[in-house]
C-alpha positions in Angstrom: 277.4 168.7 107.9 277.9 168.8 104.1 277.9 165.5 102.2 281.3 164.1 101.1 282.3 165.7 97.8 279.9 168.6 97.9 281.2 172.1 97.7 281.8 173.9 100.9 279.3 176.5 102.1 279.5 179.7 100.1 281.2 178.1 97.1 278.1 178.7 94.9 278.2 182.3 95.6 281.9 182.3 94.6 281.1 180.7 91.2 277.9 182.6 90.4 279.7 185.7 88.9 281.8 183.3 86.7 278.6 181.5 85.5 277.0 184.9 84.7 280.0 186.1 82.7 280.0 182.9 80.6 276.3 183.4 79.9 276.8 187.0 78.9 279.7 186.0 76.6 277.6 183.3 74.9 274.8 185.9 74.4 277.2 188.3 72.8 278.4 185.6 70.5 274.8 184.8 69.6 274.1 188.5 68.8 277.2 188.8 66.7 276.3 185.7 64.7 272.8 187.0 64.2 274.1 190.3 62.9 276.5 188.5 60.6 273.7 186.4 59.2 271.6 189.6 58.7 274.4 191.3 56.8 274.9 188.2 54.7 271.3 188.2 53.8 271.4 191.9 52.8 274.4 191.2 50.6 272.2 189.1 48.4 271.2 192.2 46.5 273.3 195.2 45.5 273.2 198.2 47.8 272.8 201.9 46.7 276.5 202.3 47.2 277.3 199.3 44.9 275.1 200.8 42.1 276.4 204.3 42.7 280.0 203.1 42.2 279.1 201.7 38.8 277.7 205.1 37.6 280.6 207.0 39.1 283.0 204.9 37.2 281.5 206.2 33.9 282.5 209.8 34.9 286.2 208.7 34.7 287.1 211.1 37.5 286.4 214.0 35.2 286.7 217.3 37.1 283.9 218.9 35.0 281.3 216.3 36.0 279.6 215.6 39.3 277.1 212.8 40.2 274.1 214.2 42.2 270.8 213.0 43.6 271.5 209.3 43.1 268.6 207.0 43.9 268.1 203.2 43.6 264.5 202.9 42.7 264.1 199.2 42.0 265.9 195.8 41.9 265.1 192.6 40.2 267.0 189.3 40.8 268.5 187.7 37.8 267.9 184.1 36.6 271.0 183.0 38.6 271.6 183.7 42.2 274.6 185.9 41.4 272.8 188.3 39.0 270.8 191.4 39.7 269.3 194.2 37.7 269.1 197.6 39.4 267.0 200.5 38.3 268.5 203.9 39.2 267.9 207.6 38.6 270.4 210.4 39.1 271.6 213.8 37.9 275.0 214.6 36.4 276.1 218.2 36.6 278.5 219.7 34.1 280.3 222.7 35.6 282.5 225.1 33.6 285.8 226.3 35.1 287.1 229.8 35.1 288.5 229.5 31.6 285.2 228.3 30.2 283.3 231.1 32.0 285.7 233.7 30.6 285.3 232.3 27.1 281.5 232.3 27.5 281.5 236.0 28.4 283.8 236.8 25.5 281.5 234.9 23.1 278.4 236.5 24.5 279.9 240.0 24.0 280.7 239.1 20.4 277.2 237.7 19.9 275.6 240.9 21.2 277.8 242.8 18.7 276.7 240.6 15.9 273.1 241.1 16.8 273.5 244.8 16.7 275.3 244.7 13.3 272.7 242.4 11.9 269.8 244.6 13.0 271.5 247.6 11.4 272.1 245.8 8.1 268.6 244.4 8.0 267.1 247.9 8.6 269.2 249.5 5.8 268.4 246.6 3.4 264.6 247.0 4.2 264.8 250.7 3.5 266.6 250.2 0.2 264.1 247.5 -1.1 261.1 249.5 0.1 262.3 252.5 -1.9 263.1 250.2 -4.9 259.6 248.7 -4.8 258.0 252.2 -4.5 260.0 253.3 -7.6 258.8 250.2 -9.5 255.2 250.8 -8.5 255.5 254.5 -9.6 256.8 253.4 -13.0 254.5 250.5 -14.1 255.3 251.1 -17.9 259.0 250.8 -17.4 260.0 247.0 -17.6 263.5 247.9 -16.5 262.5 250.0 -13.5 264.3 247.7 -11.0 267.6 248.0 -12.9 267.1 251.8 -13.3 266.6 252.2 -9.6 269.8 250.1 -8.9 271.8 252.2 -11.3 270.6 255.4 -9.6 271.4 254.1 -6.2 274.6 252.1 -6.7 276.3 253.4 -3.6 273.5 252.4 -1.4 273.3 249.0 -3.0 277.0 248.4 -2.6 276.8 249.5 1.0 274.1 247.1 2.0 275.8 244.3 0.1 279.0 244.9 1.9 277.2 245.0 5.3 275.5 241.7 4.5 278.8 240.1 3.6 280.3 241.3 6.9 277.3 240.0 8.8 277.8 236.5 7.2 281.5 236.5 8.0 280.7 237.5 11.6 278.2 234.7 11.9 280.7 232.2 10.6 283.2 233.3 13.2 280.7 232.9 15.9 279.8 229.4 14.8 283.4 228.4 14.7 284.0 229.7 18.3 280.6 228.7 19.7 281.0 227.8 23.4 279.2 224.4 23.2 281.8 222.8 20.8 284.6 224.6 22.6 283.5 223.3 26.0 283.0 219.8 24.6 286.5 219.7 23.1 287.9 220.9 26.4 286.2 218.2 28.4 287.1 215.5 25.9 290.8 216.5 26.0 290.9 216.8 29.8 288.9 213.6 30.4 290.0 211.1 27.7 288.3 208.2 29.5 284.8 209.8 29.3 282.1 208.0 27.4 281.2 210.1 24.3 277.6 209.1 24.5 277.4 210.6 28.0 279.3 213.7 27.0 276.9 214.3 24.0 274.0 214.4 26.5 275.2 217.9 27.5 276.0 219.1 23.9 273.0 218.1 21.9 272.6 221.2 19.8 270.2 223.0 22.2 270.6 226.6 23.0 272.3 226.2 26.3 274.2 228.8 28.4 277.4 227.0 29.2 278.6 229.9 31.4 276.8 228.2 34.3 276.2 224.7 35.6 274.2 222.4 33.4 272.2 219.5 35.0 271.0 216.5 33.0 268.8 213.8 34.6 269.2 210.1 33.7 267.5 206.8 34.3 269.3 203.6 33.9 269.1 199.8 34.5 272.4 198.3 35.7 273.1 194.6 35.3 275.2 193.5 38.3 277.0 190.3 39.3 278.0 189.1 42.8 281.7 188.3 42.9 284.3 187.4 45.6 285.0 191.2 45.7 281.3 192.1 46.2 278.8 193.3 43.6 280.3 194.5 40.3 278.8 195.6 37.0 278.0 192.6 34.8 279.8 193.5 31.6 
């Protein structure tokens, strides 16, 4: 006979599932707390995503620029617990749109025409001055042989002079419509928030074909600060 106050037979079997559910619930809470502590520990340094957002902000949403191949390569805690310096490397791609590509083709066609005109003018000038020198060499006793030859070949001299002037004017037009400055002005107007230092990295005077994508690689150290809203750039 069970002692007074003790549970009736079979009662322990009735409460056993309830006890097990309570233990499972406590275990789940423990796991959740552990995960939260782990995430809290991870947040003590900026993530790749935090650093990437800082770099993306410099692109000012510009449709011509795209951030690619972003990597966080190192991180150094600052002197205070809220500071951090992050070393990153990445590529930014400059992509021309259809208008830029059409302009590039037109400029290239004009440049090819200029090259042909220049080659023709250079060849005619070479022939003229070779003939002039031959005449001077053949008349060593005539101190005015050069002027004599020019008088005898005024039409040829005027022709090559005219072609050289046309060549120079053509070159000036090409310089004024060069695709690099045109593309840079287009990007600056379309993306007024873009940093000019970043933009100049793509238009540094090198002979670049802007009819296709242009990739430039960068390395950077970002100073970051932990705030109530997460890791932000320390300005």
